[in-house]
C-alpha positions in Angstrom: -10.2 22.9 -12.0 -10.2 19.5 -13.6 -6.4 20.3 -14.0 -5.7 22.0 -10.6 -6.1 18.0 -8.7 -2.7 17.1 -7.7 -3.5 13.1 -7.8 -5.6 13.3 -10.6 -6.8 9.6 -10.1 -7.6 10.4 -6.2 -8.1 13.9 -5.8 -11.5 15.1 -5.4 -13.5 18.4 -6.5 -16.7 19.3 -4.0 -19.0 21.8 -4.8 -21.8 23.1 -2.0 -24.3 25.5 -3.4 -28.4 26.0 -3.9 -30.4 25.3 -6.8 -31.0 28.2 -8.4 -31.8 27.4 -11.8 -31.5 24.5 -14.5 -28.3 26.6 -16.6 -26.7 27.0 -12.8 -23.0 25.6 -12.0 -24.4 22.2 -10.9 -26.7 22.1 -13.7 -24.2 22.2 -15.9 -21.9 19.2 -14.2 -24.2 17.5 -13.6 -25.2 17.3 -18.0 -21.5 16.9 -18.8 -20.8 13.6 -16.5 -22.3 10.8 -14.7 -19.2 11.1 -12.2 -20.1 13.3 -9.6 -22.1 12.5 -6.5 -25.2 13.9 -5.3 -26.5 15.4 -2.1 -29.7 16.9 -2.3 -31.2 18.5 1.0 -34.8 20.0 0.9 -35.6 23.0 3.5 -38.6 20.8 3.3 -38.2 16.8 2.4 -40.8 15.6 -0.6 -40.0 11.5 -0.2 -38.5 9.2 3.1 -35.0 8.9 2.5 -32.2 6.9 4.2 -29.1 9.5 4.0 -25.9 8.0 4.5 -23.4 10.0 7.0 -20.0 8.1 7.0 -18.7 5.3 9.4 -22.0 3.0 8.7 -24.6 5.1 9.7 -28.1 6.6 8.3 -29.7 9.3 8.6 -34.0 9.2 8.1 -36.3 11.9 6.8 -39.5 11.5 5.9 -41.0 12.9 3.6 -42.7 16.5 5.3 -40.0 16.5 7.3 -37.8 20.0 8.1 -34.3 19.6 7.7 -33.1 22.5 10.4 -36.7 23.1 12.3 -34.5 24.8 15.3 -33.5 27.6 12.4 -36.3 27.3 9.8 -39.6 25.8 11.2 -42.3 25.0 8.9 -44.3 28.4 9.4 -40.9 30.5 8.3 -40.2 28.0 5.0 -44.3 28.3 4.3 -43.7 32.0 4.4 -40.8 32.3 2.3 -42.8 30.4 0.1 -45.5 33.1 0.0 -42.8 35.9 -0.4 -40.9 34.6 -2.8 -43.0 32.2 -5.1 -43.6 29.0 -6.2 -40.7 28.0 -8.7 -38.0 30.9 -6.2 -38.4 28.1 -3.5 -39.0 25.2 -5.7 -35.3 26.0 -6.6 -33.0 27.7 -3.7 -35.0 25.7 -1.0 -36.2 22.2 -2.4 -33.3 22.1 -4.8 -35.7 22.0 -7.4 -35.2 24.4 -10.4 -38.4 23.2 -11.9 -41.1 22.6 -9.3 -43.0 19.0 -9.4 -45.4 20.1 -11.0 -44.9 22.6 -13.2 -43.8 25.9 -12.1 -46.2 29.0 -13.9 -48.2 26.2 -16.4 -49.0 23.0 -14.1 -49.3 19.5 -15.3 -53.2 18.8 -14.1 -54.0 22.0 -16.4 -52.6 21.0 -19.8 -55.9 18.7 -21.0 -55.2 15.5 -24.0 -56.7 14.5 -26.9 -56.7 11.2 -29.3 -58.5 12.7 -32.3 -58.6 16.2 -33.5 -62.5 17.7 -34.0 -62.7 17.8 -38.3 -63.4 21.5 -38.2 -61.1 24.5 -37.3 -58.3 26.9 -39.5 -54.9 25.4 -38.5 -53.0 28.3 -38.0 -48.7 28.7 -37.4 -46.9 30.2 -34.9 -43.2 31.4 -35.5 -40.7 32.1 -33.0 -38.6 33.6 -34.9 -34.4 32.9 -33.2 -32.4 36.7 -34.6 -28.6 34.4 -34.6 -27.6 31.0 -36.1 -25.1 29.1 -33.9 -24.8 26.7 -31.2 -25.4 28.8 -28.5 -28.0 31.1 -29.7 -32.3 30.5 -29.8 -34.0 27.9 -31.5 -36.5 28.7 -34.6 -39.4 26.9 -33.4 -43.2 27.0 -34.9 -45.9 25.9 -33.4 -48.7 24.0 -35.4 -51.9 24.3 -33.8 -56.0 23.8 -34.4 -59.1 25.7 -33.2 -61.6 24.9 -32.5 -64.8 26.1 -30.0 -62.3 28.1 -28.4 -60.0 25.5 -28.1 -56.7 25.1 -29.1 -55.1 21.7 -30.5 -51.1 21.8 -30.6 -50.5 19.4 -34.7 -47.3 20.0 -34.1 -43.4 21.5 -33.2 -40.8 22.1 -35.6 -37.7 23.2 -33.5 -34.1 23.9 -34.9 -31.6 27.0 -35.9 -31.4 27.9 -39.1 -29.9 30.0 -41.3 -32.0 32.8 -43.1 -32.7 30.8 -46.8 -33.7 27.7 -44.9 -35.8 29.2 -42.6 -37.3 30.5 -45.7 -38.0 28.0 -47.4 -39.2 25.6 -43.4 -42.2 28.1 -43.4 -43.1 27.9 -46.2 -43.0 23.9 -46.8 -44.2 24.2 -42.8 -47.3 26.5 -43.6 -48.2 23.7 -46.7 -47.8 20.8 -44.8 -50.4 21.2 -42.3 -52.2 24.0 -45.0 -52.1 26.7 -42.5 -55.2 29.0 -42.5 -53.2 32.2 -41.0 -49.2 32.4 -39.5 -48.1 34.6 -37.1 -44.3 35.4 -37.3 -43.1 38.7 -34.4 -42.5 41.9 -36.6 -39.4 42.5 -35.9 -35.5 41.5 -36.6 -35.9 38.8 -39.3 -39.1 38.4 -38.5 -39.5 41.6 -40.3 -38.1 40.8 -43.2 -39.0 37.0 -43.2 -42.6 38.5 -42.9 -42.0 41.0 -46.0 -40.7 37.6 -47.8 -43.7 35.2 -47.5 -46.3 38.1 -48.0 -45.0 38.0 -51.7 -45.6 34.5 -52.1 -49.1 35.2 -51.2 -49.1 33.4 -47.6 -51.5 34.7 -45.2 -49.0 35.9 -43.0 -49.7 37.9 -39.9 -47.9 40.5 -37.9 -47.5 40.3 -34.6 -46.3 43.0 -31.9 -46.2 41.3 -28.5 -46.3 43.5 -25.7 -45.3 42.6 -22.0 -42.5 41.1 -21.6 -42.2 37.3 -22.3 -43.2 36.1 -18.9 -45.9 38.3 -18.3 -47.4 37.2 -21.2 -47.5 33.6 -20.4 -49.5 34.7 -17.5 -51.8 36.4 -19.3 -52.8 33.0 -21.1 -52.0 30.8 -18.3 -55.6 31.3 -17.7 -56.5 29.3 -21.0 -53.9 26.1 -19.8 -56.6 26.6 -16.2 -60.0 26.4 -18.0 -58.6 23.5 -19.9 -58.9 25.5 -23.9 -55.3 24.3 -24.1 -55.1 20.2 -25.9 -51.4 18.1 -26.3 -51.0 14.9 -27.6 -51.1 12.5 -25.6 -47.9 11.5 -27.7 -45.3 12.9 -29.9 -42.1 12.8 -30.8 -41.4 16.3 -29.9 -43.5 16.4 -26.8 -41.3 15.7 -24.2 -39.2 18.4 -25.1 -41.4 20.2 -25.0 -43.4 20.3 -22.2 -39.8 19.9 -20.3 -39.7 23.2 -21.4 -42.8 24.8 -20.7 -43.5 23.2 -16.7 -39.7 25.0 -16.4 -40.7 28.7 -17.5 -39.7 30.6 -16.5 -36.6 29.4 -14.3 -35.7 27.0 -17.8 -32.2 27.1 -19.7 -34.5 28.0 -23.2 -37.5 29.9 -23.4 -38.9 29.8 -27.5 -41.3 27.4 -27.6 -43.2 28.9 -24.8 -42.9 32.5 -26.9 -44.6 30.6 -30.1 -47.6 28.7 -27.5 -48.2 32.6 -25.7 -48.0 34.2 -29.2 -50.7 31.5 -30.2 -52.8 32.2 -27.7 -52.9 35.5 -27.0 -53.2 36.8 -30.6 -56.5 37.7 -30.8 -58.3 36.1 -33.6 -60.7 36.6 -36.6 -64.2 35.6 -35.3 -64.2 32.5 -37.7 -61.5 31.3 -36.1 -63.7 29.6 -32.9 -66.7 29.6 -35.7 -67.6 25.4 -35.5 -68.8 26.1 -39.1 -65.4 26.0 -40.7 -64.1 23.2 -42.2 -60.0 22.0 -41.5 -59.1 21.6 -45.4 
């Protein structure tokens, strides 16, 4: 489209659309350039705003105002929200692919810690990408301390690795955190990785996932809601992790989410939650 402009200096491109996903056309364009002017009109105003409408005129909207009440009243919109679900409504009607408080996992559910408990086994959960390349998924490892049926996130490792590099990363990361168990999905590259690690005398647990990734995280969302999942107050990887987690299932990536649901969902041995287990 950029090459089609007759006047490259003064020509303009106008895109009119509803948001569907953070990686839809609008999302791609906004990430690629800061030259776009955005006019966002949510069906229900979420804040007070003044919208220029030309010739010096301003249209004022107040938080809670409905965009076109004669066509879609507040009752109609709330009925649509109930039928479509919060995340779909947030994207298509509120022009926010990520709901402000989080989609499936709510921000308010995540607990924070300053210091880790002194006891408990360390587990690592790997979500392994089957292909390497800039357009493919990431391989991710989340590292957790388990104490009194609570899960404390210690570290996140994320990258695109070829198989030899991945194998080295897994073993070094396990030694770094003195992991008691390593969870890896038993499929594709993960199956080969499991065999390699077992020959190195690591405690590897092959995982055969049930259901699709959305249902798996939905099942584990109760642990978040009950306050069993703790994130650090600060970490260099925390912002990227939370952006993906709170956008799920409408986000661009879900590899970190898969690692988390695998860690929380594994039927762990009884000693994982034993308060007498000493951290190495």
